[in-house]
C-alpha positions in Angstrom: -12.5 24.7 -20.4 -12.9 22.0 -17.7 -10.7 20.5 -15.1 -7.7 21.8 -13.2 -4.0 21.1 -13.0 -2.3 22.2 -9.8 1.5 22.9 -9.6 3.5 23.5 -6.4 6.1 26.2 -6.6 8.8 27.4 -4.2 11.1 29.6 -6.2 13.5 26.8 -7.1 14.6 25.8 -10.6 12.9 22.4 -10.1 9.7 24.3 -9.3 9.9 26.2 -12.6 10.5 23.0 -14.5 7.3 21.7 -12.9 5.4 24.8 -14.0 6.5 24.2 -17.6 5.3 20.6 -17.6 2.1 21.5 -15.7 1.3 24.3 -18.2 1.6 21.8 -21.0 -0.5 19.2 -19.3 -3.2 21.9 -18.7 -3.2 22.8 -22.4 -3.4 19.2 -23.5 -6.4 18.6 -21.2 -8.1 21.9 -22.0 -7.8 22.6 -18.2 -6.9 25.5 -16.1 -3.6 25.8 -14.3 -3.4 26.8 -10.6 0.0 27.9 -9.3 0.2 27.0 -5.5 2.7 28.1 -2.9 2.6 26.8 0.7 3.5 29.7 3.0 4.9 28.0 6.0 6.3 31.1 7.8 3.1 32.4 9.5 3.1 29.2 11.6 6.6 29.9 12.8 5.6 33.3 14.1 8.3 35.2 12.3 7.9 38.8 10.9 6.4 38.6 7.4 6.7 42.3 6.4 9.8 44.3 5.5 12.3 45.2 8.1 12.1 48.8 9.4 15.8 49.0 8.5 15.5 47.4 5.0 13.9 48.3 1.7 10.0 48.5 1.5 10.0 45.6 -1.0 11.8 43.3 1.4 10.3 40.7 3.8 9.0 37.2 3.4 5.5 38.1 2.2 6.9 40.2 -0.7 9.4 37.5 -1.5 6.6 34.9 -1.8 4.5 37.3 -4.0 7.4 37.8 -6.3 8.2 34.1 -6.7 4.6 33.3 -7.4 4.2 36.1 -9.9 7.3 34.9 -11.7 5.9 31.3 -11.9 2.6 32.7 -13.3 4.4 34.8 -15.9 6.5 31.8 -16.9 3.4 29.6 -17.3 1.7 32.2 -19.5 4.8 32.5 -21.6 5.1 28.7 -22.0 1.3 28.2 -22.8 -0.3 31.6 -23.5 -3.8 30.1 -24.1 -4.0 28.4 -20.7 -6.0 30.1 -18.0 -3.5 30.5 -15.1 -4.6 31.4 -11.6 -2.6 31.4 -8.3 -3.0 31.0 -4.6 -0.8 31.3 -1.6 -1.9 29.1 1.3 -0.6 29.3 4.8 0.4 25.8 5.8 2.8 22.9 5.5 3.4 22.0 1.8 2.2 18.4 1.8 -1.0 19.3 3.6 -1.6 22.2 1.3 -1.1 20.1 -1.9 -3.2 17.3 -0.5 -6.1 19.7 0.0 -5.6 21.2 -3.5 -5.6 17.8 -5.0 -9.3 17.4 -4.1 -10.3 19.7 -6.9 -7.6 18.7 -9.4 -7.2 16.1 -12.0 -3.4 16.2 -11.7 -0.8 17.7 -9.2 2.6 18.5 -10.6 5.7 19.0 -8.4 9.4 19.3 -8.9 11.8 16.5 -7.8 13.8 18.9 -5.7 12.9 22.1 -3.9 13.8 24.8 -1.5 12.0 27.0 0.9 8.4 25.8 1.5 9.0 22.6 -0.5 12.4 21.6 0.9 12.6 17.8 1.1 9.2 17.5 -0.6 10.1 14.4 -2.5 12.6 12.8 -0.1 11.8 9.6 1.7 8.5 9.4 3.5 7.3 12.7 2.2 7.1 11.3 -1.3 5.2 8.3 -0.1 2.8 10.6 1.8 2.0 12.8 -1.2 1.7 10.0 -3.7 -0.3 7.8 -1.3 -2.8 10.5 -0.1 -3.3 12.9 -3.0 -6.8 12.6 -4.4 -5.5 12.6 -8.0 -2.4 11.5 -9.8 0.9 13.1 -8.8 3.5 14.0 -11.5 7.0 14.4 -10.3 9.2 16.4 -12.7 12.9 15.9 -13.1 14.9 18.8 -14.6 16.3 16.3 -17.2 13.3 15.4 -19.4 12.6 14.4 -22.9 9.9 16.0 -25.1 9.6 12.9 -27.3 9.9 9.2 -26.8 7.2 6.8 -25.5 5.0 6.8 -22.4 6.5 4.1 -20.2 3.9 2.2 -18.1 4.9 -0.1 -15.3 2.3 -2.9 -15.3 1.9 -5.4 -12.4 -1.5 -6.8 -13.6 -3.2 -6.1 -10.3 -6.6 -4.6 -9.9 -5.0 -1.7 -8.0 -3.0 -0.8 -11.1 -5.9 -0.4 -13.5 -6.1 3.4 -13.0 -2.4 3.7 -13.8 -2.9 1.8 -17.0 -5.8 4.1 -17.9 -3.9 7.2 -17.1 -0.9 6.1 -19.2 -3.2 5.4 -22.2 -4.9 8.8 -21.8 -1.4 10.5 -21.6 -0.3 8.7 -24.7 -3.4 9.9 -26.5 -3.0 13.5 -25.3 0.7 13.6 -26.3 0.2 11.6 -29.5 2.9 9.3 -28.3 3.5 5.5 -28.4 3.1 3.5 -25.2 5.6 0.9 -23.8 3.9 -1.3 -21.3 6.6 -3.0 -19.2 6.1 -5.9 -16.8 9.1 -7.1 -14.8 9.1 -10.5 -13.0 11.4 -12.9 -11.2 10.8 -16.4 -10.0 10.3 -14.9 -6.6 7.3 -12.7 -7.4 5.7 -14.5 -10.4 2.4 -16.4 -9.7 2.9 -20.1 -10.4 0.8 -21.5 -13.3 -1.2 -24.6 -12.5 1.2 -27.6 -13.0 0.3 -30.0 -15.8 1.4 -33.0 -13.8 -0.7 -33.4 -10.6 1.9 -35.9 -9.2 4.5 -33.1 -9.3 2.7 -30.1 -8.0 5.6 -27.8 -8.2 6.8 -28.9 -11.7 6.1 -26.7 -14.7 7.5 -27.1 -18.3 10.3 -24.7 -19.3 9.0 -21.3 -20.2 5.7 -21.7 -18.3 6.4 -18.8 -15.9 7.3 -16.5 -18.8 4.2 -17.4 -20.7 2.1 -16.8 -17.7 3.6 -13.3 -17.3 3.0 -12.6 -21.0 -0.7 -13.6 -20.5 -1.1 -11.4 -17.4 0.3 -8.3 -19.3 -2.0 -8.9 -22.2 -5.0 -9.2 -20.0 -4.1 -6.0 -18.1 -4.0 -4.1 -21.3 -6.9 -5.7 -23.2 -9.8 -3.4 -22.3 -7.7 -0.2 -22.4 -6.4 -1.0 -25.9 -10.0 -1.2 -27.0 -10.9 2.2 -25.5 -7.8 3.8 -27.0 -7.4 2.2 -30.4 -5.2 5.0 -31.7 -2.4 4.3 -29.2 0.6 2.3 -30.6 1.4 -0.2 -27.8 4.6 -2.2 -27.3 4.3 -5.0 -24.7 7.6 -5.7 -23.0 8.0 -8.5 -20.5 11.4 -8.4 -18.6 12.8 -11.2 -16.5 14.5 -9.1 -13.8 14.1 -6.7 -10.9 11.4 -4.1 -11.3 13.2 -0.9 -10.4 16.2 -1.7 -12.5 14.1 -2.5 -15.5 12.0 0.7 -15.2 15.0 3.0 -14.6 16.8 1.6 -17.6 13.7 1.9 -19.8 13.1 5.5 -18.6 16.2 6.6 -20.5 14.3 6.9 -23.7 10.8 7.8 -22.3 9.1 11.1 -21.9 7.0 10.0 -19.0 6.9 7.0 -16.6 3.5 6.0 -15.1 3.3 3.6 -12.1 0.7 2.7 -9.6 1.0 3.5 -5.9 0.8 -0.1 -4.9 0.9 -3.4 -6.6 1.4 -7.1 -6.7 4.4 -9.2 -7.2 7.2 -7.2 -8.7 5.5 -4.0 -7.9 4.5 -4.9 -4.3 5.2 -1.8 -2.1 6.2 0.1 -5.2 6.4 3.4 -3.4 7.9 2.0 -0.2 11.5 2.0 0.7 14.3 1.4 -1.8 12.1 1.1 -4.9 10.4 4.5 -4.4 13.8 6.0 -3.7 15.2 4.5 -6.9 12.3 5.7 -9.1 12.0 9.2 -7.7 15.8 9.9 -7.6 17.1 7.9 -10.5 14.4 7.8 -13.3 15.5 9.6 -16.4 12.1 11.2 -17.0 9.2 12.6 -15.1 7.3 10.0 -13.0 3.5 10.0 -12.5 2.1 8.0 -9.6 -1.5 7.0 -9.8 -3.4 5.6 -6.9 -5.9 2.7 -7.4 -9.6 2.9 -6.9 -10.6 2.4 -3.3 -7.1 2.9 -1.8 -7.2 4.5 1.6 -6.2 8.1 2.2 
């Protein structure tokens, strides 16, 4: 066994859904699974043990131990052959998961939470985790498909190469086809060189679409050679990125996107686009940072 998958739990149904997906990812990778809970209460200086007036099994510390034990039992039930460990770390959830990601090849979290992970994937917190984790982050929605293709959002930028590689690797692990989707509009497409130098902004009909097709093919070329067993569908969509991805996610088992990009994916995890993907995608979403991106 090599490698490690980390899953954040907080006692919520969303957290248990993340445990199920994380256990499967660990099995596919031949990796271990670490169940992590961020114990925020010590920093708030509240009593952690049982109340003198209550049962001996009460108190925040015992509650946390029970919810973590439940998550570990569930993971072992889902994937009995996976080596499951657990850790309770005192600290704020995003900081804890960020630190845990340094030793992991994948961090898995639920799309909604309670307790220590409340608001984990709302607004700036989602941007923070996806932008600062040292490995890909997989956000699990409770509605998910166990079949269908891997959906890859391609923007043909250098920063998106790791996302492309991650998607091909996932398709191989899951024995699933890959749909590589590139969305463009006239506002974000790079202009091809005009054929008529006297009309520098004139291009023949279809030139922009042909250029986007070429960019998508180039972005996939090397990866298709490294993963020859993956069945790839190239899909170029004239339209807005988030709408195209959300619609395509209806039939996908996983969506993979880069943390930043060019053109239609510029600022992918900033503002309205990130909110749309994290809250409205119909499948889990994996966010993969590019090489050299700042922490």
